[in-house]
N, CA, C, O and the ligand as a Tripos MOL2 file, in Angstrom:
@<TRIPOS>MOLECULE
protein
  225   223    57     0     0
PROTEIN
NO_CHARGES

@<TRIPOS>ATOM
      1 N          65.2230  -35.7420  152.7620 N.3       1 MET1
      2 CA         63.9230  -35.5040  152.1240 C.3       1 MET1
      3 C          64.0120  -34.2710  151.2270 C.2       1 MET1
      4 O          64.6280  -33.2640  151.5750 O.2       1 MET1
      5 N          63.3990  -34.3820  150.1020 N.am      2 GLU2
      6 CA         63.5060  -33.3100  149.1200 C.3       2 GLU2
      7 C          62.1890  -32.5560  149.0020 C.2       2 GLU2
      8 O          61.1120  -33.1490  148.9270 O.2       2 GLU2
      9 N          62.3070  -31.2410  148.9880 N.am      3 GLU3
     10 CA         61.1150  -30.4230  148.8250 C.3       3 GLU3
     11 C          60.9860  -30.0140  147.3620 C.2       3 GLU3
     12 O          61.9560  -29.6060  146.7220 O.2       3 GLU3
     13 N          59.7840  -30.1310  146.8610 N.am      4 ILE4
     14 CA         59.5540  -29.7870  145.4650 C.3       4 ILE4
     15 C          58.5460  -28.6500  145.4050 C.2       4 ILE4
     16 O          57.5550  -28.6390  146.1360 O.2       4 ILE4
     17 N          58.8110  -27.7060  144.5350 N.am      5 ILE5
     18 CA         57.8980  -26.5740  144.3850 C.3       5 ILE5
     19 C          56.8220  -26.9250  143.3650 C.2       5 ILE5
     20 O          57.1150  -27.3190  142.2360 O.2       5 ILE5
     21 N          55.6020  -26.7750  143.7770 N.am      6 ILE6
     22 CA         54.4670  -27.0610  142.8990 C.3       6 ILE6
     23 C          53.7420  -25.7510  142.6130 C.2       6 ILE6
     24 O          53.5240  -24.9340  143.5070 O.2       6 ILE6
     25 N          53.3800  -25.5710  141.3670 N.am      7 PHE7
     26 CA         52.5630  -24.4200  141.0140 C.3       7 PHE7
     27 C          51.1330  -24.8960  140.8610 C.2       7 PHE7
     28 O          50.8370  -25.7330  140.0090 O.2       7 PHE7
     29 N          50.2570  -24.3670  141.6790 N.am      8 CYS8
     30 CA         48.8670  -24.7830  141.6450 C.3       8 CYS8
     31 C          48.2130  -24.3180  140.3470 C.2       8 CYS8
     32 O          48.2550  -23.1330  140.0190 O.2       8 CYS8
     33 N          47.6080  -25.2520  139.6070 N.am      9 PRO9
     34 CA         46.9610  -24.8610  138.3490 C.3       9 PRO9
     35 C          45.6550  -24.1100  138.5650 C.2       9 PRO9
     36 O          45.0890  -23.5560  137.6230 O.2       9 PRO9
     37 N          45.1790  -24.0930  139.8020 N.am     10 ASP10
     38 CA         43.9180  -23.4160  140.0770 C.3      10 ASP10
     39 C          44.1470  -21.9760  140.5140 C.2      10 ASP10
     40 O          43.7080  -21.0420  139.8430 O.2      10 ASP10
     41 N          44.8380  -21.7950  141.6440 N.am     11 CYS11
     42 CA         45.0350  -20.4340  142.1640 C.3      11 CYS11
     43 C          46.3550  -19.8370  141.6900 C.2      11 CYS11
     44 O          46.6330  -18.6610  141.9250 O.2      11 CYS11
     45 N          47.1700  -20.6590  141.0190 N.am     12 ARG12
     46 CA         48.4570  -20.2260  140.4750 C.3      12 ARG12
     47 C          49.4460  -19.8040  141.5490 C.2      12 ARG12
     48 O          50.4470  -19.1470  141.2650 O.2      12 ARG12
     49 N          49.1590  -20.1830  142.7620 N.am     13 GLY13
     50 CA         50.1220  -19.9540  143.8300 C.3      13 GLY13
     51 C          51.1490  -21.0580  143.8140 C.2      13 GLY13
     52 O          50.9800  -22.0500  143.1050 O.2      13 GLY13
     53 N          52.2070  -20.9070  144.5770 N.am     14 GLN14
     54 CA         53.1960  -21.9750  144.6380 C.3      14 GLN14
     55 C          53.3790  -22.4400  146.0640 C.2      14 GLN14
     56 O          53.2950  -21.6500  147.0040 O.2      14 GLN14
     57 N          53.6280  -23.7280  146.2190 N.am     15 PHE15
     58 CA         53.8420  -24.2860  147.5480 C.3      15 PHE15
     59 C          54.8440  -25.4160  147.4330 C.2      15 PHE15
     60 O          55.1050  -25.9340  146.3470 O.2      15 PHE15
     61 N          55.4060  -25.7920  148.5910 N.am     16 GLU16
     62 CA         56.3870  -26.8710  148.6070 C.3      16 GLU16
     63 C          55.7450  -28.1520  149.1010 C.2      16 GLU16
     64 O          54.8380  -28.1370  149.9340 O.2      16 GLU16
     65 N          56.2280  -29.2450  148.5750 N.am     17 ILE17
     66 CA         55.7180  -30.5470  148.9970 C.3      17 ILE17
     67 C          56.8830  -31.5300  149.0140 C.2      17 ILE17
     68 O          57.8240  -31.4090  148.2290 O.2      17 ILE17
     69 N          56.8070  -32.4950  149.9110 N.am     18 ASP18
     70 CA         57.8510  -33.5170  149.9410 C.3      18 ASP18
     71 C          57.8050  -34.3350  148.6650 C.2      18 ASP18
     72 O          56.7320  -34.6650  148.1590 O.2      18 ASP18
     73 N          58.9870  -34.6590  148.1520 N.am     19 SER19
     74 CA         59.0380  -35.4480  146.9200 C.3      19 SER19
     75 C          58.3630  -36.8010  147.1070 C.2      19 SER19
     76 O          57.8610  -37.3940  146.1530 O.2      19 SER19
     77 N          58.3570  -37.2870  148.3640 N.am     20 GLU20
     78 CA         57.7240  -38.5720  148.6430 C.3      20 GLU20
     79 C          56.2120  -38.5300  148.4470 C.2      20 GLU20
     80 O          55.5680  -39.5580  148.2370 O.2      20 GLU20
     81 N          55.6650  -37.3240  148.5190 N.am     21 ASP21
     82 CA         54.2200  -37.1860  148.3510 C.3      21 ASP21
     83 C          53.8130  -37.1030  146.8880 C.2      21 ASP21
     84 O          52.6270  -37.1280  146.5590 O.2      21 ASP21
     85 N          54.8050  -37.0060  146.0180 N.am     22 ILE22
     86 CA         54.5210  -36.9710  144.5860 C.3      22 ILE22
     87 C          54.4870  -38.4080  144.0830 C.2      22 ILE22
     88 O          55.5260  -39.0200  143.8380 O.2      22 ILE22
     89 N          53.2920  -38.9260  143.9350 N.am     23 VAL23
     90 CA         53.1210  -40.3010  143.4760 C.3      23 VAL23
     91 C          52.1640  -40.2950  142.2880 C.2      23 VAL23
     92 O          51.0610  -39.7530  142.3470 O.2      23 VAL23
     93 N          52.6260  -40.9110  141.2220 N.am     24 GLU24
     94 CA         51.8240  -40.9300  139.9970 C.3      24 GLU24
     95 C          50.4400  -41.5130  140.2590 C.2      24 GLU24
     96 O          50.3030  -42.5830  140.8520 O.2      24 GLU24
     97 N          49.4190  -40.7930  139.8090 N.am     25 GLY25
     98 CA         48.0510  -41.2580  139.9790 C.3      25 GLY25
     99 C          47.4040  -40.8320  141.2860 C.2      25 GLY25
    100 O          46.2080  -41.0370  141.4950 O.2      25 GLY25
    101 N          48.2140  -40.2290  142.1750 N.am     26 GLU26
    102 CA         47.6720  -39.7900  143.4560 C.3      26 GLU26
    103 C          47.2660  -38.3250  143.3840 C.2      26 GLU26
    104 O          47.6240  -37.6000  142.4550 O.2      26 GLU26
    105 N          46.5160  -37.9190  144.3830 N.am     27 LEU27
    106 CA         46.0900  -36.5270  144.4510 C.3      27 LEU27
    107 C          46.8360  -35.8110  145.5650 C.2      27 LEU27
    108 O          47.0730  -36.3750  146.6330 O.2      27 LEU27
    109 N          47.2000  -34.5700  145.3040 N.am     28 ILE28
    110 CA         47.7440  -33.7220  146.3550 C.3      28 ILE28
    111 C          46.8090  -32.5280  146.4940 C.2      28 ILE28
    112 O          46.0930  -32.1730  145.5580 O.2      28 ILE28
    113 N          46.8250  -31.9170  147.6650 N.am     29 GLU29
    114 CA         45.9240  -30.8080  147.9010 C.3      29 GLU29
    115 C          46.7090  -29.5190  148.0320 C.2      29 GLU29
    116 O          47.7140  -29.4410  148.7390 O.2      29 GLU29
    117 N          46.2200  -28.5130  147.3310 N.am     30 CYS30
    118 CA         46.8570  -27.1990  147.4250 C.3      30 CYS30
    119 C          46.5410  -26.6070  148.7890 C.2      30 CYS30
    120 O          45.3710  -26.4600  149.1410 O.2      30 CYS30
    121 N          47.5830  -26.2600  149.5760 N.am     31 PRO31
    122 CA         47.3360  -25.6900  150.9060 C.3      31 PRO31
    123 C          46.8200  -24.2530  150.8270 C.2      31 PRO31
    124 O          46.3700  -23.6950  151.8280 O.2      31 PRO31
    125 N          46.8850  -23.6730  149.6640 N.am     32 LEU32
    126 CA         46.4830  -22.2720  149.5040 C.3      32 LEU32
    127 C          45.0050  -22.1360  149.1930 C.2      32 LEU32
    128 O          44.3200  -21.2900  149.7690 O.2      32 LEU32
    129 N          44.5090  -22.9690  148.2820 N.am     33 CYS33
    130 CA         43.1080  -22.8370  147.8620 C.3      33 CYS33
    131 C          42.3200  -24.1190  148.0700 C.2      33 CYS33
    132 O          41.1050  -24.1320  147.8740 O.2      33 CYS33
    133 N          42.9930  -25.2030  148.4670 N.am     34 GLY34
    134 CA         42.2860  -26.4430  148.7490 C.3      34 GLY34
    135 C          41.9620  -27.2620  147.5160 C.2      34 GLY34
    136 O          41.2770  -28.2800  147.6090 O.2      34 GLY34
    137 N          42.4470  -26.8270  146.3600 N.am     35 ALA35
    138 CA         42.1870  -27.5690  145.1290 C.3      35 ALA35
    139 C          42.8970  -28.9150  145.1700 C.2      35 ALA35
    140 O          43.9830  -29.0390  145.7370 O.2      35 ALA35
    141 N          42.2800  -29.9110  144.5680 N.am     36 GLU36
    142 CA         42.9190  -31.2050  144.4760 C.3      36 GLU36
    143 C          43.6090  -31.3130  143.1210 C.2      36 GLU36
    144 O          43.0290  -31.0210  142.0750 O.2      36 GLU36
    145 N          44.8570  -31.7380  143.1770 N.am     37 ILE37
    146 CA         45.7090  -31.7510  141.9890 C.3      37 ILE37
    147 C          46.1680  -33.1790  141.7410 C.2      37 ILE37
    148 O          46.6860  -33.8440  142.6390 O.2      37 ILE37
    149 N          45.9730  -33.6350  140.5300 N.am     38 GLU38
    150 CA         46.3300  -35.0010  140.1680 C.3      38 GLU38
    151 C          47.7610  -35.0500  139.6530 C.2      38 GLU38
    152 O          48.1680  -34.2260  138.8350 O.2      38 GLU38
    153 N          48.5170  -36.0240  140.1420 N.am     39 VAL39
    154 CA         49.8860  -36.2140  139.6610 C.3      39 VAL39
    155 C          49.8300  -37.1350  138.4440 C.2      39 VAL39
    156 O          49.4790  -38.3090  138.5570 O.2      39 VAL39
    157 N          50.1750  -36.5980  137.3010 N.am     40 LEU40
    158 CA         50.1470  -37.3850  136.0700 C.3      40 LEU40
    159 C          51.4450  -38.1410  135.8690 C.2      40 LEU40
    160 O          51.4560  -39.2450  135.3250 O.2      40 LEU40
    161 N          52.5420  -37.5390  136.3120 N.am     41 SER41
    162 CA         53.8500  -38.1290  136.0930 C.3      41 SER41
    163 C          54.7910  -37.6590  137.1900 C.2      41 SER41
    164 O          54.7370  -36.5060  137.6170 O.2      41 SER41
    165 N          55.6650  -38.5740  137.6470 N.am     42 GLU42
    166 CA         56.5910  -38.2230  138.7250 C.3      42 GLU42
    167 C          57.8690  -37.5870  138.1950 C.2      42 GLU42
    168 O          58.4200  -36.6740  138.8090 O.2      42 GLU42
    169 N          58.3290  -38.0720  137.0640 N.am     43 SER43
    170 CA         59.5900  -37.5690  136.5240 C.3      43 SER43
    171 C          59.5520  -37.5490  135.0080 C.2      43 SER43
    172 O          59.6070  -38.6130  134.3900 O.2      43 SER43
    173 N          59.4600  -36.3960  134.3890 N.am     44 PRO44
    174 CA         59.3360  -35.0960  135.0340 C.3      44 PRO44
    175 C          57.9490  -34.9370  135.6420 C.2      44 PRO44
    176 O          57.0020  -35.6190  135.2490 O.2      44 PRO44
    177 N          57.8430  -34.0400  136.5920 N.am     45 ILE45
    178 CA         56.5770  -33.8790  137.2890 C.3      45 ILE45
    179 C          55.5610  -33.1830  136.3950 C.2      45 ILE45
    180 O          55.7840  -32.0850  135.8860 O.2      45 ILE45
    181 N          54.4340  -33.8730  136.2270 N.am     46 LYS46
    182 CA         53.3220  -33.2740  135.4910 C.3      46 LYS46
    183 C          52.0830  -33.3680  136.3690 C.2      46 LYS46
    184 O          51.7660  -34.4200  136.9250 O.2      46 LYS46
    185 N          51.4060  -32.2610  136.4750 N.am     47 ILE47
    186 CA         50.2070  -32.2300  137.3050 C.3      47 ILE47
    187 C          49.0730  -31.5770  136.5400 C.2      47 ILE47
    188 O          49.2920  -30.8650  135.5600 O.2      47 ILE47
    189 N          47.8580  -31.8300  137.0030 N.am     48 ARG48
    190 CA         46.7250  -31.0980  136.4660 C.3      48 ARG48
    191 C          45.6670  -31.0120  137.5540 C.2      48 ARG48
    192 O          45.6360  -31.8000  138.4990 O.2      48 ARG48
    193 N          44.8180  -30.0400  137.3820 N.am     49 LEU49
    194 CA         43.7370  -29.8560  138.3390 C.3      49 LEU49
    195 C          42.7820  -31.0250  138.2300 C.2      49 LEU49
    196 O          42.3430  -31.3850  137.1380 O.2      49 LEU49
    197 N          42.4650  -31.6120  139.3670 N.am     50 TRP50
    198 CA         41.5530  -32.7380  139.3900 C.3      50 TRP50
    199 C          40.1800  -32.2370  139.7830 C.2      50 TRP50
    200 O          40.0300  -31.4620  140.7280 O.2      50 TRP50
    201 N          39.1840  -32.6880  139.0460 N.am     51 SER51
    202 CA         37.8280  -32.2520  139.3270 C.3      51 SER51
    203 C          36.9070  -33.4530  139.4340 C.2      51 SER51
    204 O          36.9220  -34.3510  138.5930 O.2      51 SER51
    205 N          36.1070  -33.4480  140.4880 N.am     52 GLU52
    206 CA         35.2060  -34.5670  140.7240 C.3      52 GLU52
    207 C          34.1110  -34.6130  139.6570 C.2      52 GLU52
    208 O          33.7600  -35.6740  139.1410 O.2      52 GLU52
    209 N          33.5980  -33.4550  139.3520 N.am     53 ASP53
    210 CA         32.5820  -33.3900  138.2920 C.3      53 ASP53
    211 C          33.1320  -32.5560  137.1530 C.2      53 ASP53
    212 O          33.4800  -31.3870  137.3200 O.2      53 ASP53
    213 N          33.1990  -33.1750  136.0160 N.am     54 ASN54
    214 CA         33.7620  -32.4780  134.8570 C.3      54 ASN54
    215 C          32.6940  -31.8270  133.9940 C.2      54 ASN54
    216 O          32.8240  -31.7520  132.7720 O.2      54 ASN54
    217 N          31.6440  -31.3600  134.6400 N.am     55 THR55
    218 CA         30.5920  -30.6700  133.9030 C.3      55 THR55
    219 C          31.0240  -29.2360  133.6500 C.2      55 THR55
    220 O          31.5180  -28.5610  134.5540 O.2      55 THR55
    221 N          30.8480  -28.7970  132.4810 N.am     56 PHE56
    222 CA         31.2520  -27.4440  132.1430 C.3      56 PHE56
    223 C          30.0470  -26.5210  132.0140 C.2      56 PHE56
    224 O          30.2060  -25.3340  131.7310 O.2      56 PHE56
    225 ZN         45.7280  -23.5050  144.7520 Zn       57 ZN57
@<TRIPOS>BOND
     1     1     2 1
     2     2     3 1
     3     3     4 2
     4     3     5 am
     5     5     6 1
     6     6     7 1
     7     7     8 2
     8     7     9 am
     9     9    10 1
    10    10    11 1
    11    11    12 2
    12    11    13 am
    13    13    14 1
    14    14    15 1
    15    15    16 2
    16    15    17 am
    17    17    18 1
    18    18    19 1
    19    19    20 2
    20    19    21 am
    21    21    22 1
    22    22    23 1
    23    23    24 2
    24    23    25 am
    25    25    26 1
    26    26    27 1
    27    27    28 2
    28    27    29 am
    29    29    30 1
    30    30    31 1
    31    31    32 2
    32    31    33 am
    33    33    34 1
    34    34    35 1
    35    35    36 2
    36    35    37 am
    37    37    38 1
    38    38    39 1
    39    39    40 2
    40    39    41 am
    41    41    42 1
    42    42    43 1
    43    43    44 2
    44    43    45 am
    45    45    46 1
    46    46    47 1
    47    47    48 2
    48    47    49 am
    49    49    50 1
    50    50    51 1
    51    51    52 2
    52    51    53 am
    53    53    54 1
    54    54    55 1
    55    55    56 2
    56    55    57 am
    57    57    58 1
    58    58    59 1
    59    59    60 2
    60    59    61 am
    61    61    62 1
    62    62    63 1
    63    63    64 2
    64    63    65 am
    65    65    66 1
    66    66    67 1
    67    67    68 2
    68    67    69 am
    69    69    70 1
    70    70    71 1
    71    71    72 2
    72    71    73 am
    73    73    74 1
    74    74    75 1
    75    75    76 2
    76    75    77 am
    77    77    78 1
    78    78    79 1
    79    79    80 2
    80    79    81 am
    81    81    82 1
    82    82    83 1
    83    83    84 2
    84    83    85 am
    85    85    86 1
    86    86    87 1
    87    87    88 2
    88    87    89 am
    89    89    90 1
    90    90    91 1
    91    91    92 2
    92    91    93 am
    93    93    94 1
    94    94    95 1
    95    95    96 2
    96    95    97 am
    97    97    98 1
    98    98    99 1
    99    99   100 2
   100    99   101 am
   101   101   102 1
   102   102   103 1
   103   103   104 2
   104   103   105 am
   105   105   106 1
   106   106   107 1
   107   107   108 2
   108   107   109 am
   109   109   110 1
   110   110   111 1
   111   111   112 2
   112   111   113 am
   113   113   114 1
   114   114   115 1
   115   115   116 2
   116   115   117 am
   117   117   118 1
   118   118   119 1
   119   119   120 2
   120   119   121 am
   121   121   122 1
   122   122   123 1
   123   123   124 2
   124   123   125 am
   125   125   126 1
   126   126   127 1
   127   127   128 2
   128   127   129 am
   129   129   130 1
   130   130   131 1
   131   131   132 2
   132   131   133 am
   133   133   134 1
   134   134   135 1
   135   135   136 2
   136   135   137 am
   137   137   138 1
   138   138   139 1
   139   139   140 2
   140   139   141 am
   141   141   142 1
   142   142   143 1
   143   143   144 2
   144   143   145 am
   145   145   146 1
   146   146   147 1
   147   147   148 2
   148   147   149 am
   149   149   150 1
   150   150   151 1
   151   151   152 2
   152   151   153 am
   153   153   154 1
   154   154   155 1
   155   155   156 2
   156   155   157 am
   157   157   158 1
   158   158   159 1
   159   159   160 2
   160   159   161 am
   161   161   162 1
   162   162   163 1
   163   163   164 2
   164   163   165 am
   165   165   166 1
   166   166   167 1
   167   167   168 2
   168   167   169 am
   169   169   170 1
   170   170   171 1
   171   171   172 2
   172   171   173 am
   173   173   174 1
   174   174   175 1
   175   175   176 2
   176   175   177 am
   177   177   178 1
   178   178   179 1
   179   179   180 2
   180   179   181 am
   181   181   182 1
   182   182   183 1
   183   183   184 2
   184   183   185 am
   185   185   186 1
   186   186   187 1
   187   187   188 2
   188   187   189 am
   189   189   190 1
   190   190   191 1
   191   191   192 2
   192   191   193 am
   193   193   194 1
   194   194   195 1
   195   195   196 2
   196   195   197 am
   197   197   198 1
   198   198   199 1
   199   199   200 2
   200   199   201 am
   201   201   202 1
   202   202   203 1
   203   203   204 2
   204   203   205 am
   205   205   206 1
   206   206   207 1
   207   207   208 2
   208   207   209 am
   209   209   210 1
   210   210   211 1
   211   211   212 2
   212   211   213 am
   213   213   214 1
   214   214   215 1
   215   215   216 2
   216   215   217 am
   217   217   218 1
   218   218   219 1
   219   219   220 2
   220   219   221 am
   221   221   222 1
   222   222   223 1
   223   223   224 2
@<TRIPOS>SUBSTRUCTURE
     1 MET1         2 RESIDUE 1 A MET
     2 GLU2         6 RESIDUE 1 A GLU
     3 GLU3        10 RESIDUE 1 A GLU
     4 ILE4        14 RESIDUE 1 A ILE
     5 ILE5        18 RESIDUE 1 A ILE
     6 ILE6        22 RESIDUE 1 A ILE
     7 PHE7        26 RESIDUE 1 A PHE
     8 CYS8        30 RESIDUE 1 A CYS
     9 PRO9        34 RESIDUE 1 A PRO
    10 ASP10       38 RESIDUE 1 A ASP
    11 CYS11       42 RESIDUE 1 A CYS
    12 ARG12       46 RESIDUE 1 A ARG
    13 GLY13       50 RESIDUE 1 A GLY
    14 GLN14       54 RESIDUE 1 A GLN
    15 PHE15       58 RESIDUE 1 A PHE
    16 GLU16       62 RESIDUE 1 A GLU
    17 ILE17       66 RESIDUE 1 A ILE
    18 ASP18       70 RESIDUE 1 A ASP
    19 SER19       74 RESIDUE 1 A SER
    20 GLU20       78 RESIDUE 1 A GLU
    21 ASP21       82 RESIDUE 1 A ASP
    22 ILE22       86 RESIDUE 1 A ILE
    23 VAL23       90 RESIDUE 1 A VAL
    24 GLU24       94 RESIDUE 1 A GLU
    25 GLY25       98 RESIDUE 1 A GLY
    26 GLU26      102 RESIDUE 1 A GLU
    27 LEU27      106 RESIDUE 1 A LEU
    28 ILE28      110 RESIDUE 1 A ILE
    29 GLU29      114 RESIDUE 1 A GLU
    30 CYS30      118 RESIDUE 1 A CYS
    31 PRO31      122 RESIDUE 1 A PRO
    32 LEU32      126 RESIDUE 1 A LEU
    33 CYS33      130 RESIDUE 1 A CYS
    34 GLY34      134 RESIDUE 1 A GLY
    35 ALA35      138 RESIDUE 1 A ALA
    36 GLU36      142 RESIDUE 1 A GLU
    37 ILE37      146 RESIDUE 1 A ILE
    38 GLU38      150 RESIDUE 1 A GLU
    39 VAL39      154 RESIDUE 1 A VAL
    40 LEU40      158 RESIDUE 1 A LEU
    41 SER41      162 RESIDUE 1 A SER
    42 GLU42      166 RESIDUE 1 A GLU
    43 SER43      170 RESIDUE 1 A SER
    44 PRO44      174 RESIDUE 1 A PRO
    45 ILE45      178 RESIDUE 1 A ILE
    46 LYS46      182 RESIDUE 1 A LYS
    47 ILE47      186 RESIDUE 1 A ILE
    48 ARG48      190 RESIDUE 1 A ARG
    49 LEU49      194 RESIDUE 1 A LEU
    50 TRP50      198 RESIDUE 1 A TRP
    51 SER51      202 RESIDUE 1 A SER
    52 GLU52      206 RESIDUE 1 A GLU
    53 ASP53      210 RESIDUE 1 A ASP
    54 ASN54      214 RESIDUE 1 A ASN
    55 THR55      218 RESIDUE 1 A THR
    56 PHE56      222 RESIDUE 1 A PHE
    57 ZN57       225 GROUP 0 **** ****
């Protein structure tokens, strides 16, 4: 099993996650701040902060 380092786009902290948990279109949760992060692409890994309400 491979561990991948993810940089949270919200709190900018870094955490490790199993590569198996990186699935395109799925959400992962930052263990540091609880932000939900959307996986845009598996290879190369692209992520972005996912927001339920996109009201600004
Ligand atoms: Zn975070």
